[in-house]
C-alpha positions as CSV (number, residue, x, y, z in Angstrom):
1,M,0.0,0.0,0.0
2,K,1.3,3.4,-0.9
3,P,2.4,5.4,2.2
4,E,0.1,8.4,1.3
5,L,-2.9,6.0,1.0
6,R,-2.0,4.4,4.3
7,E,-1.8,7.8,6.0
8,N,-5.2,8.9,4.7
9,L,-6.8,5.7,5.8
10,Q,-5.2,5.8,9.2
11,E,-6.4,9.4,9.6
12,A,-9.9,8.4,8.8
13,L,-9.7,5.5,11.3
14,R,-8.4,7.8,14.0
15,R,-11.1,10.4,13.4
16,G,-13.8,7.6,13.4
17,H,-12.6,6.4,16.8
18,E,-12.5,10.0,17.9
19,I,-16.2,10.5,17.0
20,Q,-17.0,7.4,19.1
21,R,-15.1,8.9,22.1
22,F,-16.9,12.2,21.6
23,V,-20.4,10.7,21.8
24,A,-19.7,7.9,24.3
25,G,-22.5,7.9,26.9
26,L,-24.6,10.5,25.1
27,T,-28.1,10.3,23.8
28,L,-29.4,12.0,20.7
29,E,-30.9,14.7,22.9
30,D,-27.5,15.2,24.7
31,Y,-25.8,15.4,21.3
32,S,-28.3,17.9,19.9
33,T,-27.8,20.3,22.8
34,D,-24.0,20.1,23.0
35,D,-22.6,22.5,20.4
36,K,-19.0,21.6,21.0
37,T,-19.6,17.9,20.5
38,R,-21.8,18.5,17.4
39,L,-19.1,20.7,15.8
40,A,-16.3,18.3,16.7
41,V,-18.2,15.3,15.3
42,E,-19.2,17.1,12.1
43,R,-15.6,18.3,11.6
44,S,-14.3,14.8,12.1
45,F,-16.8,13.5,9.5
46,E,-15.5,16.2,7.1
47,I,-12.0,15.0,7.6
48,I,-13.0,11.4,7.1
49,G,-14.8,12.2,3.9
50,E,-11.8,14.2,2.6
51,A,-9.4,11.4,3.5
52,L,-11.5,8.9,1.6
53,N,-11.8,11.3,-1.3
54,R,-8.0,11.8,-1.5
55,S,-7.6,8.0,-1.1
56,S,-9.9,7.2,-4.0
57,K,-7.7,9.4,-6.2
58,I,-4.6,7.7,-5.2
59,A,-5.9,4.1,-5.4
60,P,-9.5,3.6,-6.3
61,E,-9.6,-0.2,-6.0
62,P,-8.9,-0.5,-2.3
63,I,-11.4,2.3,-1.5
64,D,-14.1,0.3,-3.3
65,A,-13.8,-2.2,-0.4
66,I,-15.2,0.5,1.9
67,R,-19.0,0.2,2.2
68,N,-20.7,3.4,1.2
69,H,-17.5,5.3,0.5
70,R,-19.2,7.5,-2.1
71,Q,-22.0,8.4,0.4
72,I,-19.4,9.2,3.0
73,I,-17.6,11.5,0.6
74,S,-20.9,13.1,-0.3
75,F,-21.8,13.5,3.4
76,R,-18.5,15.4,3.8
77,N,-19.6,17.8,1.0
78,I,-23.0,18.3,2.7
79,L,-21.3,19.1,6.0
80,A,-18.9,21.5,4.4
81,H,-21.3,23.3,2.1
82,C,-24.8,22.8,3.5
83,Y,-24.0,22.8,7.2
84,D,-27.0,24.9,8.0
85,T,-29.4,22.1,6.8
86,V,-27.7,19.1,8.6
87,E,-30.1,17.4,11.0
88,D,-28.7,16.0,14.2
89,R,-30.8,12.9,14.0
90,I,-29.3,12.0,10.6
91,V,-25.8,12.5,12.0
92,W,-26.7,10.4,15.0
93,G,-28.0,7.7,12.8
94,I,-24.8,7.7,10.8
95,I,-22.8,7.4,14.1
96,E,-24.9,4.5,15.2
97,R,-25.2,2.5,12.0
98,S,-22.6,3.5,9.4
99,L,-19.6,4.5,11.5
100,P,-19.0,1.0,12.9
101,E,-19.0,-0.5,9.4
102,L,-16.6,2.2,8.2
103,L,-14.2,1.5,11.1
104,E,-14.4,-2.2,10.4
105,D,-13.6,-1.7,6.7
106,L,-10.8,0.6,7.4
107,G,-9.3,-1.8,9.9
108,T,-9.5,-4.6,7.4
109,L,-7.7,-2.5,4.7
110,L,-5.0,-1.4,7.1
111,K,-4.2,-4.9,8.1
112,D,-2.7,-5.6,4.7
């Protein structure tokens, strides 16, 4: 694996674990009322999306192994450009359902 690709994937993995730490023990209601956590989570998702976007340009084939990578990149664009329309319950759903899959896929890719 190219060093630049590995660095991007490791950064995405770090940020994903960071999101999990940020929201540990919180409910959706807690998350919705905590501006610092919401901003930190959204920024971390932006970084993940950008890391995957860069990675797809370096080596598209390995990135295809990441479930929903195109949606993750699109989500980054929404967060960056349409931040005022992002609903907390959607972000929370992504944290609960999609983030664990992403972390699993990244871990698998980085084992190689």
